[in-house]
C-alpha positions, 0 to 999 in steps of 0.5 A: 330098694327103698332108697331107689324108690325114694330117689325115683319119687324125688326126681319125678317131683323135681321134674314136675316142679321145673316143668310148671314154668310155662303153665300159662303160656300163650303163643304170640299168634294167639294174642290180640295186641291192643294199642289203643282204646276209645271210650264213648257213651252208647247213643244207640241203646240205653241197655248198654251204657258204654261203647268201647273201641279197641285198635288191634295191630295185625303183625303181618300188616306191620311187616308189609308196611315196613316194606313200603306198603300203606298201613291202612290199605286193605291188603297190607292192613296193619290194624283194625278197629273193633267196637262193642257196647256194655255196662262196664269196661271188664264186660266190654273186654270180655265181649270183645273176646267173643268177636275176635279170634285173638283175645285182647292183650293190653301189655302194649296199650299206648293210649286211652281216649275218653270222650268229654261226655263220659269224663264229665259224668260223676265218678264215671271217669274214675270207674273207667280208669279203675279197670285199666289201673287194676289190670295186671297186663297194664303199664302205668305209662299208658297215656290218657287223652280227652276229646270233645267229640266221639273218642272212636273217631280219633282211632279212625284218623289218617295216620300220616307217615306212621303205621297206625293212628295210635303211633301217629298220635303218640308221635304228636304227643311227644312234640311238647319240646316244639310247642308249649300250647299243649300239656306234656303226656298225661300218664295213667299213673300220674292221673291215679296219684291225683285221684288218690290225693284229691287234687285238681289236675289237667289232662292232655286233650285231642281234637279233630281239626282240618281233617287231622288232629291237634293236641292243643289245650287241656281238660281240667278235672275236679280232684274231689268229684273226679269229673271233668269240669271244662277245657283250657284253650291253647293260650291258657294251657301255655300259661298253665305250663309256665306256672307249673314249670312244664315248659320244655320248649316251643315259641312265644308270639308277641307284638312290637310296634304292631308287628309280630315277633317270635321267641324260641324257649330254651329254658323256663323256671318257675318259683313260688313263694307265699305270704299269709296275709291273714288266717284265711288270706294268702298271697302267692308270688310266682316268679317266671324266668325264661331264656331262649333265642329270638326266632323272628324279628322285624325287618329293619329292626336291629336286635343287637342294640341294647335298647331294642333288645330290652323292648323285645324282652318286655313285649315277650314278658307281657305276652307270657304274663297275659296268658298266665293271668288268663289261666289264673282268672279262669281257674279262680273265677270260672272253674274254682279249682286249683290245677295250678298246684298251689294247694300242693305247694302249701302241703309240701312247704307249709304243712302246719298252715295247710292242715287246718285249711285243707278242707276249705281250699277248694270247697267250704270257704273257697280259699283258693279263689280268694287268694292273691296270685301275682306273676312276675316274668323275666325274659332273657334273649340269649341269642338273636339267630343267624343274622342281625337284620333281614337286610344285613348279615 
């Protein structure tokens, strides 16, 4: 009898243990799938500092869109934007839950857009990211973008050929194989590493332009204060991409005899070497090698001629060198921050030299701004395209 009693209790315990697997289950139709977040300062009230805007997808609208209806049209709407104001990101998320029938769910979050006004303020940028880094629903592949205007406006753009504005932006951000005027995607996990290491860094930017958007340029952040200090133009960002070996493709424009030519980049390599001229004086030599295809030549110009090809390569080398010098000048003289990664190069390759000067690299003696940085470029035209001249096959 006693054995039967123990058997019943043991069976009951096993059943209870196995049934606890779904204790936190939430039905899919009860979740509000947040795919985009925009963060601005609240200009209408001093009581609540931040304005958060969430883009939440409507699953039934996605189905109708895939059947040919517009993603933004009213009957088959694939998303909606919801805004609220509070003093912190957790408070915004909690308040948002009181305004929508489906609680915000971040596991499908793709993009966080932060206005430059928030990013420029002391510690605000790191404080905002802290919520997203700490949240268990968040992935480290979420993309961060900085915008010069209102971040909420970015979530309202026309989603050409895509279901939602966030899908549209995500598609453009992946086009770094077609252009080198924008940075590769800035993942929140990578940004977190920069913040932890106190290294200055660059983040992809987004701007409204001609009733659309462009991701040309980049935003520079101070690794110590964790705040944004300025922007780089598209040309300067191209120079930064070449130095940091982040060029995956794109074209380079150059001039030959007053005419413009185009060069399609296929491969680009960067190699850095350092000579210590004195205990506080460094010389960096950056060797850039780029290979690719002639994308546009000049009518009547024969690129099969060895002298002509050397002229074309020289003009492209001059164009790359000009943009890298613009980048170096702005980072050394204007921002005084090492987004080139030269401090990280010293840390990884010359740690004994780096250790005593680490505190004086960007601050103190400002050794980065005093360093001599030389760039040598080499361009190799591997192919000239499908024709020899415009008037000749």
